[in-house]
DSSP file (Angstrom, degrees, kcal/mol; ACC not computed):
  #  RESIDUE AA STRUCTURE BP1 BP2  ACC     N-H-->O    O-->H-N    N-H-->O    O-->H-N    TCO  KAPPA ALPHA  PHI   PSI    X-CA   Y-CA   Z-CA
    1    1 A E              0   0    0      0, 0.0     0, 0.0     0, 0.0     0, 0.0   0.000 360.0 360.0 360.0 -22.0    0.0    0.0    0.0
    2    2 A F     >  +     0   0    0      2,-0.1     4,-1.3     1,-0.1     0, 0.0   0.632 360.0  79.5 -99.0 -15.4    3.0    2.4    0.5
    3    3 A R  H  > S+     0   0    0      1,-0.2     4,-0.7     2,-0.2     3,-0.4   0.931  93.2  46.5 -62.9 -48.7    5.1    1.5   -2.5
    4    4 A K  H >4 S+     0   0    0      1,-0.2     3,-1.4     2,-0.2    -1,-0.2   0.934 110.5  51.5 -61.4 -48.2    3.2    3.5   -5.1
    5    5 A P  H 34 S+     0   0    0      0, 0.0    -1,-0.2     0, 0.0    -2,-0.2   0.761  97.6  69.1 -63.5 -21.6    3.0    6.7   -3.0
    6    6 A I  H >< S+     0   0    0     -4,-1.3     3,-1.9    -3,-0.4    -2,-0.2   0.825  78.3 175.2 -64.7 -29.4    6.7    6.6   -2.4
    7    7 A G  T <<  -     0   0    0     -3,-1.4    76,-0.3    -4,-0.7    -1,-0.2  -0.394  64.2 -25.5  63.1-128.2    7.3    7.4   -6.1
    8    8 A N  T 3  S+     0   0    0     -2,-0.2     2,-0.3    -3,-0.1    -1,-0.2   0.188 101.2 123.6-105.5  16.1   10.9    7.9   -6.8
    9    9 A R    <   +     0   0    0     -3,-1.9     3,-0.1     1,-0.1    71,-0.1  -0.600  30.2 174.8 -79.7 134.2   12.0    9.0   -3.3
   10   10 A I  S    S+     0   0    0      1,-0.4     2,-0.3    -2,-0.3    -1,-0.1   0.542  71.5  22.1-114.1 -11.6   14.7    6.9   -1.8
   11   11 A F        -     0   0    0     65,-0.1     4,-0.4     1,-0.1     3,-0.4  -0.945  64.8-146.8-156.4 135.6   15.3    8.9    1.4
   12   12 A G  S  > S+     0   0    0     -2,-0.3     4,-2.2     1,-0.2     3,-0.2   0.649  78.4  83.3 -83.4 -17.4   12.9   11.2    3.2
   13   13 A C  H  > S+     0   0    0      1,-0.2     4,-2.4     2,-0.2    -1,-0.2   0.883  90.8  52.4 -58.8 -39.6   15.1   13.9    4.8
   14   14 A D  H  > S+     0   0    0     -3,-0.4     4,-2.0     1,-0.2    -1,-0.2   0.916 109.2  49.6 -62.9 -42.0   15.4   15.9    1.6
   15   15 A D  H  > S+     0   0    0     -4,-0.4     4,-1.8     1,-0.2    -1,-0.2   0.907 110.0  51.3 -62.9 -40.8   11.6   16.0    1.2
   16   16 A C  H  X S+     0   0    0     -4,-2.2     4,-1.4     1,-0.2    -1,-0.2   0.908 109.1  50.9 -62.6 -41.1   11.3   17.1    4.8
   17   17 A Q  H  < S+     0   0    0     -4,-2.4    -1,-0.2     1,-0.2    -2,-0.2   0.885 109.2  51.9 -62.8 -38.1   13.8   19.9    4.2
   18   18 A L  H  < S+     0   0    0     -4,-2.0    -1,-0.2     1,-0.2    -2,-0.2   0.860 117.4  36.0 -68.1 -36.0   11.9   21.1    1.2
   19   19 A V  H  < S+     0   0    0     -4,-1.8    -1,-0.2    -5,-0.1    -2,-0.2   0.536  84.2 118.0 -97.8  -6.6    8.5   21.3    2.9
   20   20 A C    ><  -     0   0    0     -4,-1.4     3,-1.1    -5,-0.2     4,-0.3  -0.440  58.8-146.2 -63.9 122.9    9.7   22.5    6.3
   21   21 A P  G >  S+     0   0    0      0, 0.0     3,-1.1     0, 0.0     4,-0.2   0.798  96.2  60.3 -63.0 -26.9    8.1   26.0    6.9
   22   22 A W  G >  S+     0   0    0      1,-0.2     3,-1.5     2,-0.1     4,-0.2   0.786  91.8  67.9 -70.2 -25.2   11.2   27.1    8.9
   23   23 A N  G X  S+     0   0    0     -3,-1.1     3,-1.2     1,-0.3    -1,-0.2   0.622  77.4  80.1 -73.1 -10.4   13.4   26.6    5.9
   24   24 A K  G <  S+     0   0    0     -3,-1.1    -1,-0.3    -4,-0.3    -2,-0.1   0.734  94.0  51.6 -65.7 -18.0   11.8   29.4    4.0
   25   25 A F  G <  S+     0   0    0     -3,-1.5    -1,-0.3    -4,-0.2    -2,-0.2   0.548  92.5 100.8 -90.9  -8.9   14.0   31.7    6.1
   26   26 A S    <   -     0   0    0     -3,-1.2     2,-0.3    -4,-0.2    -3,-0.0  -0.340  57.9-150.8 -79.2 158.8   17.2   29.7    5.2
   27   27 A K        -     0   0    0     -2,-0.1    -2,-0.1     1,-0.0    -1,-0.0  -0.918  29.2 -94.7-124.1 152.1   19.7   30.8    2.6
   28   28 A N        -     0   0    0     -2,-0.3     2,-0.4     1,-0.1    -1,-0.0  -0.347  43.0-145.3 -62.9 147.7   22.0   28.7    0.5
   29   29 A S        -     0   0    0      5,-0.2    -1,-0.1     2,-0.1    -3,-0.0  -0.886  20.7-150.1-119.1 147.9   25.4   28.2    2.0
   30   30 A D        +     0   0    0     -2,-0.4     2,-0.1     5,-0.0     5,-0.1   0.420  60.7 125.3 -90.3  -0.7   28.8   27.9    0.4
   31   31 A E    >   -     0   0    0      1,-0.1     3,-1.7     3,-0.1     4,-0.2  -0.382  66.3-133.2 -61.0 132.9   29.9   25.7    3.3
   32   32 A K  G >  S+     0   0    0      1,-0.3     3,-1.6     2,-0.2    -1,-0.1   0.836 102.4  65.1 -57.8 -35.2   31.3   22.4    1.9
   33   33 A D  G 3  S+     0   0    0      1,-0.3    -1,-0.3     4,-0.0     4,-0.1   0.704 102.9  48.8 -62.4 -18.8   29.2   20.4    4.5
   34   34 A F  G <  S+     0   0    0     -3,-1.7    -1,-0.3     2,-0.1    -2,-0.2   0.322  90.1  96.7-106.2   7.5   26.0   21.6    2.8
   35   35 A T  S <  S-     0   0    0     -3,-1.6    -5,-0.0    -4,-0.2    -3,-0.0  -0.711  86.5 -93.5 -95.8 149.5   26.9   20.8   -0.8
   36   36 A P        -     0   0    0      0, 0.0     2,-0.3     0, 0.0     3,-0.3  -0.308  42.9-138.9 -59.5 141.0   25.7   17.6   -2.5
   37   37 A R  S >  S+     0   0    0      1,-0.2     3,-2.5    22,-0.1     4,-0.1  -0.777  71.8   0.4-104.4 147.5   28.3   14.8   -2.4
   38   38 A H  T 3  S-     0   0    0     -2,-0.3    -1,-0.2     1,-0.3    21,-0.0   0.779 120.1 -72.1  51.6  32.4   29.3   12.4   -5.1
   39   39 A S  T >  S+     0   0    0     -3,-0.3     3,-1.8     1,-0.1    -1,-0.3   0.782  87.2 150.3  56.1  29.9   26.8   14.1   -7.5
   40   40 A L  G X   +     0   0    0     -3,-2.5     3,-0.9     1,-0.3    -1,-0.1   0.747  63.7  64.8 -65.0 -21.9   23.9   12.5   -5.6
   41   41 A D  G 3  S+     0   0    0      1,-0.2    -1,-0.3    -4,-0.1    -2,-0.1   0.611 113.4  32.4 -75.6  -9.4   21.7   15.4   -6.5
   42   42 A D  G <  S+     0   0    0     -3,-1.8    -1,-0.2     2,-0.1    -2,-0.2   0.047  91.5 133.7-131.6  24.6   22.0   14.4  -10.2
   43   43 A A    <   -     0   0    0     -3,-0.9     2,-0.4     1,-0.1    -3,-0.1  -0.439  51.5-128.6 -82.9 151.7   22.3   10.6   -9.8
   44   44 A Q     >  -     0   0    0     -2,-0.1     4,-2.1     1,-0.1     3,-0.5  -0.792  17.5-128.4 -95.0 140.4   20.3    8.0  -11.8
   45   45 A L  H  > S+     0   0    0     -2,-0.4     4,-2.5     1,-0.2     5,-0.2   0.885 108.2  54.5 -56.8 -41.7   18.5    5.3   -9.8
   46   46 A V  H  > S+     0   0    0      1,-0.2     4,-0.7     2,-0.2    -1,-0.2   0.855 108.5  49.8 -64.6 -32.4   20.0    2.5  -11.9
   47   47 A D  H >4 S+     0   0    0     -3,-0.5     3,-0.6     2,-0.2     4,-0.3   0.914 111.7  47.3 -70.1 -42.5   23.5    3.8  -11.1
   48   48 A L  H >< S+     0   0    0     -4,-2.1     3,-1.3     1,-0.2    -2,-0.2   0.868 107.7  57.2 -64.6 -36.1   22.7    4.0   -7.3
   49   49 A F  H 3< S+     0   0    0     -4,-2.5    -1,-0.2     1,-0.3    -2,-0.2   0.727 101.0  58.5 -67.1 -22.1   21.2    0.5   -7.4
   50   50 A A  T << S+     0   0    0     -4,-0.7    -1,-0.3    -3,-0.6    -2,-0.2   0.552  79.3 118.2 -85.1  -8.2   24.5   -0.8   -8.8
   51   51 A W    <   -     0   0    0     -3,-1.3     2,-0.1    -4,-0.3    -3,-0.0  -0.306  60.1-135.7 -60.4 138.9   26.5    0.4   -5.8
   52   52 A S     >  -     0   0    0      1,-0.1     4,-2.6     4,-0.0     5,-0.2  -0.382  31.4-101.0 -79.6 170.9   28.2   -2.2   -3.7
   53   53 A E  H  > S+     0   0    0      1,-0.2     4,-2.6     2,-0.2     5,-0.2   0.891 126.9  53.7 -62.2 -36.8   28.0   -2.0    0.1
   54   54 A R  H  > S+     0   0    0      2,-0.2     4,-2.8     1,-0.2     5,-0.2   0.924 107.9  49.6 -62.7 -44.4   31.5   -0.6    0.1
   55   55 A D  H  > S+     0   0    0      2,-0.2     4,-3.0     1,-0.2     5,-0.3   0.939 110.9  50.6 -57.3 -47.2   30.4    2.1   -2.4
   56   56 A F  H  X S+     0   0    0     -4,-2.6     4,-1.4     1,-0.2    -2,-0.2   0.933 112.8  45.0 -57.2 -48.4   27.4    2.9   -0.2
   57   57 A L  H  < S+     0   0    0     -4,-2.6     4,-0.3     1,-0.2    -1,-0.2   0.906 116.9  45.1 -65.3 -41.8   29.6    3.2    2.9
   58   58 A N  H >< S+     0   0    0     -4,-2.8     3,-0.6     1,-0.2    -2,-0.2   0.912 117.0  43.1 -67.9 -42.9   32.2    5.3    1.2
   59   59 A R  H 3< S+     0   0    0     -4,-3.0    -1,-0.2    -5,-0.2    -2,-0.2   0.621 116.5  45.6 -84.6 -12.8   29.8    7.7   -0.6
   60   60 A T  T >< S+     0   0    0     -4,-1.4     3,-2.4    -5,-0.3     6,-0.4   0.300  76.5 137.1-110.2   9.2   27.4    8.2    2.3
   61   61 A E  T <  S+     0   0    0     -3,-0.6     3,-0.1    -4,-0.3    -3,-0.1  -0.347  79.4  10.9 -57.9 128.9   30.1    8.8    5.0
   62   62 A G  T 3  S+     0   0    0      1,-0.3     2,-0.3    -2,-0.1    -1,-0.3   0.521 106.6 115.7  80.3   6.1   29.0   11.7    7.1
   63   63 A S  S X  S-     0   0    0     -3,-2.4     3,-1.3     1,-0.1     4,-0.3  -0.826  71.5-130.3-110.8 147.2   25.5   11.7    5.6
   64   64 A A  G >  S+     0   0    0     -2,-0.3     3,-1.7     1,-0.3     4,-0.3   0.780 102.8  72.5 -62.4 -26.3   22.2   11.0    7.3
   65   65 A I  G >  S+     0   0    0      1,-0.3     3,-1.3     2,-0.2     4,-0.4   0.767  82.3  70.4 -63.2 -23.7   21.3    8.6    4.6
   66   66 A R  G X  S+     0   0    0     -3,-1.3     3,-1.3    -6,-0.4    -1,-0.3   0.783  82.2  74.1 -63.6 -25.6   23.9    6.1    5.9
   67   67 A R  G <  S+     0   0    0     -3,-1.7    -1,-0.2    -4,-0.3    -2,-0.2   0.788  87.2  60.7 -60.6 -27.9   21.6    5.5    8.9
   68   68 A I  G <> S-     0   0    0     -3,-1.3     4,-0.6    -4,-0.3    -1,-0.3   0.748 103.7-137.4 -74.5 -20.4   19.2    3.4    6.9
   69   69 A G  H <>  -     0   0    0     -3,-1.3     4,-1.9    -4,-0.4     5,-0.1   0.072  25.9 -73.2  82.1 163.1   21.9    0.9    6.0
   70   70 A Y  H  > S+     0   0    0      1,-0.2     4,-2.5     2,-0.2     5,-0.2   0.886 126.7  52.2 -64.7 -43.7   22.7   -0.8    2.7
   71   71 A D  H  > S+     0   0    0      1,-0.2     4,-2.6     2,-0.2    -1,-0.2   0.920 112.3  45.4 -62.3 -43.4   19.7   -3.2    2.6
   72   72 A C  H  X S+     0   0    0     -4,-0.6     4,-2.7     2,-0.2    -1,-0.2   0.845 110.0  56.6 -69.1 -31.8   17.2   -0.4    3.2
   73   73 A W  H  X S+     0   0    0     -4,-1.9     4,-2.1     2,-0.2    -2,-0.2   0.950 111.0  42.8 -59.1 -50.5   19.0    1.6    0.6
   74   74 A L  H  X S+     0   0    0     -4,-2.5     4,-2.6     2,-0.2    -2,-0.2   0.903 113.4  52.7 -64.6 -40.9   18.6   -1.1   -2.0
   75   75 A R  H  X S+     0   0    0     -4,-2.6     4,-2.2     1,-0.2    -2,-0.2   0.940 110.2  47.5 -58.5 -48.2   15.0   -1.7   -0.9
   76   76 A N  H  X S+     0   0    0     -4,-2.7     4,-2.3     1,-0.2    -1,-0.2   0.883 113.1  47.8 -63.5 -39.3   14.1    2.0   -1.3
   77   77 A I  H  X S+     0   0    0     -4,-2.1     4,-2.9     2,-0.2    -1,-0.2   0.889 108.4  55.0 -70.1 -37.5   15.8    2.1   -4.7
   78   78 A A  H  X S+     0   0    0     -4,-2.6     4,-2.0     2,-0.2    -2,-0.2   0.916 109.6  47.7 -59.5 -42.1   14.0   -1.1   -5.8
   79   79 A I  H  X S+     0   0    0     -4,-2.2     4,-1.3     2,-0.2    -2,-0.2   0.935 112.0  49.1 -63.2 -46.2   10.7    0.6   -4.9
   80   80 A A  H  X S+     0   0    0     -4,-2.3     4,-0.5     1,-0.2     3,-0.3   0.893 110.8  50.5 -61.5 -39.4   11.6    3.8   -6.8
   81   81 A L  H >< S+     0   0    0     -4,-2.9     3,-0.6     1,-0.2    -1,-0.2   0.852 106.0  56.2 -67.2 -33.2   12.6    1.7   -9.8
   82   82 A G  H 3< S+     0   0    0     -4,-2.0    -1,-0.2     1,-0.2    -2,-0.2   0.793 110.7  44.8 -65.8 -27.3    9.3   -0.1   -9.6
   83   83 A N  H 3< S+     0   0    0     -4,-1.3    -1,-0.2   -76,-0.3    -2,-0.2   0.486  96.5  99.4 -92.7  -5.6    7.6    3.3   -9.9
   84   84 A A  S << S-     0   0    0     -3,-0.6     3,-0.1    -4,-0.5    -3,-0.0  -0.347  90.5 -83.5 -77.1 160.3    9.9    4.5  -12.7
   85   85 A P        -     0   0    0      0, 0.0     2,-0.2     0, 0.0     5,-0.2  -0.378  57.9 -97.4 -59.7 143.0    8.9    4.5  -16.4
   86   86 A T        +     0   0    0     29,-0.1     2,-0.3    -3,-0.1     3,-0.1  -0.427  59.2 151.2 -67.2 132.1    9.4    1.0  -17.9
   87   87 A S     >  -     0   0    0     -2,-0.2     4,-2.3     1,-0.1     5,-0.2  -0.976  56.9-112.1-153.8 160.3   12.7    0.7  -19.8
   88   88 A K  H  > S+     0   0    0     -2,-0.3     4,-2.5     1,-0.2     5,-0.2   0.871 117.7  54.8 -61.5 -36.5   15.1   -2.1  -20.7
   89   89 A V  H  > S+     0   0    0      2,-0.2     4,-2.2     1,-0.2    -1,-0.2   0.917 109.2  46.0 -65.1 -44.2   17.7   -0.4  -18.4
   90   90 A V  H  > S+     0   0    0      2,-0.2     4,-2.3     1,-0.2    -2,-0.2   0.940 114.8  46.5 -64.5 -47.9   15.4   -0.4  -15.4
   91   91 A V  H  X S+     0   0    0     -4,-2.3     4,-2.6     1,-0.2    -2,-0.2   0.896 112.7  50.6 -63.3 -40.3   14.3   -4.0  -15.9
   92   92 A A  H  X S+     0   0    0     -4,-2.5     4,-2.0    -5,-0.2    -1,-0.2   0.903 109.3  51.1 -64.3 -41.1   17.9   -5.1  -16.4
   93   93 A A  H  X S+     0   0    0     -4,-2.2     4,-0.8     2,-0.2    -2,-0.2   0.925 112.4  46.2 -62.5 -44.3   19.1   -3.4  -13.2
   94   94 A L  H >X S+     0   0    0     -4,-2.3     4,-1.2     1,-0.2     3,-1.0   0.931 112.8  49.4 -63.7 -46.0   16.3   -5.0  -11.2
   95   95 A N  H 3< S+     0   0    0     -4,-2.6    -1,-0.2     1,-0.2    -2,-0.2   0.824 102.0  63.6 -63.0 -31.2   17.0   -8.5  -12.7
   96   96 A S  H 3< S+     0   0    0     -4,-2.0    -1,-0.2     1,-0.2    -2,-0.2   0.776 111.3  36.6 -65.6 -25.1   20.8   -8.1  -12.0
   97   97 A R  H X< S+     0   0    0     -3,-1.0     3,-2.5    -4,-0.8    -1,-0.2   0.613  86.2 120.3-100.0 -16.5   20.0   -8.0   -8.2
   98   98 A L  T 3< S+     0   0    0     -4,-1.2     8,-0.0     1,-0.3     9,-0.0  -0.274  90.3   0.6 -57.4 129.1   17.2  -10.5   -8.1
   99   99 A N  T 3  S+     0   0    0      3,-0.2    -1,-0.3     1,-0.1     4,-0.1   0.593 115.3  88.5  66.6  13.8   18.1  -13.4   -5.8
  100  100 A N  S <  S+     0   0    0     -3,-2.5     2,-0.2     2,-0.1    -2,-0.2   0.114  83.5  54.4-120.4  18.7   21.5  -11.8   -5.0
  101  101 A V  S    S-     0   0    0      1,-0.2   -30,-0.0    -4,-0.2    -2,-0.0  -0.731  99.2 -58.9-138.3-177.5   20.3   -9.8   -2.1
  102  102 A S     >  -     0   0    0     -2,-0.2     4,-2.8     1,-0.1    -1,-0.2  -0.202  51.5-108.5 -65.1 162.4   18.5  -10.2    1.2
  103  103 A E  H  > S+     0   0    0      1,-0.2     4,-2.1     2,-0.2     5,-0.1   0.881 119.7  54.1 -59.1 -39.7   15.0  -11.7    1.3
  104  104 A M  H  > S+     0   0    0      2,-0.2     4,-1.3     1,-0.2    -1,-0.2   0.943 112.1  42.2 -61.8 -48.3   13.6   -8.3    2.2
  105  105 A V  H  > S+     0   0    0      1,-0.2     4,-2.3     2,-0.2     3,-0.3   0.911 111.4  56.4 -65.6 -41.6   15.2   -6.6   -0.8
  106  106 A N  H  X S+     0   0    0     -4,-2.8     4,-2.7     1,-0.2    -1,-0.2   0.879 101.9  56.7 -57.8 -39.6   14.3   -9.4   -3.1
  107  107 A E  H  X S+     0   0    0     -4,-2.1     4,-1.9     1,-0.2    -1,-0.2   0.899 110.1  44.4 -58.4 -41.4   10.6   -9.0   -2.1
  108  108 A H  H  X S+     0   0    0     -4,-1.3     4,-2.5    -3,-0.3    -2,-0.2   0.829 111.1  52.8 -76.6 -32.2   10.7   -5.4   -3.3
  109  109 A I  H  X S+     0   0    0     -4,-2.3     4,-2.8     2,-0.2     5,-0.2   0.925 108.7  51.1 -65.5 -43.5   12.6   -6.2   -6.5
  110  110 A T  H  X S+     0   0    0     -4,-2.7     4,-1.9     1,-0.2    -2,-0.2   0.923 111.1  48.0 -59.1 -44.7   10.0   -8.9   -7.3
  111  111 A W  H  X S+     0   0    0     -4,-1.9     4,-1.6     2,-0.2    -1,-0.2   0.932 111.2  51.1 -59.5 -46.3    7.3   -6.3   -6.8
  112  112 A A  H  X S+     0   0    0     -4,-2.5     4,-1.2     1,-0.2    -2,-0.2   0.906 108.9  50.2 -60.7 -42.8    9.2   -3.8   -9.0
  113  113 A L  H  X S+     0   0    0     -4,-2.8     4,-0.8     1,-0.2     3,-0.3   0.876 106.8  55.6 -63.7 -36.3    9.5   -6.3  -11.8
  114  114 A Q  H  X S+     0   0    0     -4,-1.9     4,-1.0     1,-0.2     3,-0.4   0.850 102.1  57.3 -63.5 -33.7    5.8   -7.0  -11.6
  115  115 A Q  H  < S+     0   0    0     -4,-1.6    -1,-0.2     1,-0.2    -2,-0.2   0.845 108.9  45.5 -64.9 -32.7    5.1   -3.3  -12.1
  116  116 A H  H  < S+     0   0    0     -4,-1.2    -1,-0.2    -3,-0.3    -2,-0.2   0.590 106.9  59.4 -87.5 -10.9    7.1   -3.4  -15.4
  117  117 A A  H  <        0   0    0     -4,-0.8    -1,-0.2    -3,-0.4    -2,-0.2   0.679 360.0 360.0 -87.6 -19.0    5.4   -6.6  -16.5
  118  118 A S     <        0   0    0     -4,-1.0    -1,-0.2    -3,-0.2    -2,-0.1   0.474 360.0 360.0 -91.3 360.0    1.9   -5.1  -16.4
């Protein structure tokens, strides 16, 4: 029931920052700590889905997104890919991970593939 409404979101903190009424008073900062890391602001879901656990740990160091852990990262991206427009690239990315991940992630990959089969 929650997969469809999630859309292409893989982590909620950014959405909360965007809708927080207090943030209307904030200004952009040139501080390095507040700039996007590893081009995550322009990343493609299939590229993020290909990250190894080591990639995840290295590229999310010092970021709140690391708190969800690698399995939840893959789960969230699988859901987002299930909600993405159907393409050979998306289906191939999902199939590449099928049965090579935890049972929890596999369940969401299976759901995502079903979305592209219909």
